[in-house]
C-alpha positions, 0 to 999 in steps of 0.5 A, a space after each residue: 291954848 292948853 286943854 289941861 283942866 278944861 271941862 268937856 261935856 260930851 254926849 254919846 261918849 261911851 263909845 265911838 267918836 265921842 269916846 275917841 275925843 274924850 280920850 284925846 282930851 284926857 291925854 292933855 289932862 282934861 275933865 270929861 263928863 261922859 253923858 250917855 245912856 249906856 249904864 250897863 253892858 249892851 249885847 250889840 254895843 261896846 262900852 258903857 259910861 263906866 268903862 269909858 270913865 275908866 279909860 279916860 282916867 287911865 289916859 290922864 284925865 278926870 271922868 264923871 260918868 252920867 246917865 243922860 237922855 238928851 231928849 229929857 231937858 230936866 235930865 240934861 240940865 241936872 247933868 250940866 249942874 253936876 258937871 259944873 259942881 264937880 269940875 268948877 264949870 264947863 268949857 266945851 260941849 260936844 253934841 255927838 249923840 245921834 240916831 240913824 235909820 236910812 229908809 225911804 219915806 214910805 218905809 220909815 216908821 214914825 216912831 223911828 222918825 220921831 226918835 231921830 228928830 228928838 235925839 239929833 235935832 231936839 237933843 242938840 238944841 236942848 244940850 246947847 241951850 242948857 250949856 250956855 249959862 256955864 259956857 258964858 263963864 269960860 275963858 274959851 268956850 266951844 260948842 261942837 256939833 258932829 253934823 254936816 255942812 248945810 248942802 241943800 242938794 236933793 241927792 242927800 235928801 231923796 234916799 232918806 228924807 227923814 234922817 237927812 232932815 234930822 241930821 241937818 237939824 243939828 247943823 241948823 242949830 250951828 247956823 243959828 247959835 253961832 250968830 246968836 252967841 257970837 257977842 258972848 264969845 262962845 264958838 259954835 262949829 260943826 265937824 263932819 268926816 269925809 269918809 265913813 268912820 269905823 263905829 258901831 253904827 257903821 258895823 251894825 246898821 250900815 255895812 258890817 265889817 266890809 264897810 268897816 274895812 273901808 273906813 277911817 278910825 274915829 281918831 281923825 275926828 278926835 284930832 280935828 276936834 282938839 285942834 278946833 278947841 285950841 282956837 280962840 272962840 271969839 275968832 273961830 265960829 260958824 264953821 262947817 268943817 270936813 275933817 281932812 280938809 280942816 286938818 290939811 289946813 292945819 298942816 297935817 299931811 299923814 292921813 294914811 294912819 287913820 285907815 282901818 285897812 290900807 289895802 282897801 279904798 275909802 268909802 265916802 260918807 254922806 253929805 260931803 259937798 262937791 265944792 269941798 274937794 279932797 286935799 292934795 295930800 289925801 288919797 281915797 284909793 288903796 295904798 300900794 303894797 311896799 316893794 
């Protein structure tokens, strides 16, 4: 299904994964509501809603930059209405905004704990809730969470219980809403990367340039997301997808193009279940030099 003139509402779309999806959709002529907090340049983070809007327009789409705090239900609801008023409706919602702090329980400040839960779990619930009345009017409505499969394995919780609870909260919304909205024909799915992705969060909070070099670019998630949205919403819902496994199932064979540095091995991300093996066409090892 074509995404031309389809309207996207993407949280956290001023940079990283959210922006990558926005630009991929823009190339197909989509309308993009860039719902994020960064209105003015940040000293440590690239991009604002305005710079993202410029990139979307240059890529061939139409943009609506919106200052949105997903913790504020009034703010979210108003942003949804502005989006629908400008573009005539909303077809696709992407819950990408997220907060992370990888600390054990004794070291995690409760303000940070609350922030992660307010943005990740509550924010995802709020955005999805207020999107439903608009999505009900769409011909092929999708909600996508950038969140992991619900693999209840102790190893994912023990190192950072607070963060894991908040991130899995996003996936619990997928589990519930995919059933709740099935009769309405609204697809609700989750997408998660097998490897770390080269974003500001990885660079600033997780491992700096060394980890960035062992990561894939956000384009792999953008390519996977677009393929999800092209599927019939009534038939493709309730899935917890790993990027390369899903793309391999769609016939993609070249995954090396997503590497930041082909000479480096790829770093596995958190939360990838052991029962979702790496596709046969994928190698996480360094690529051999030509010749």
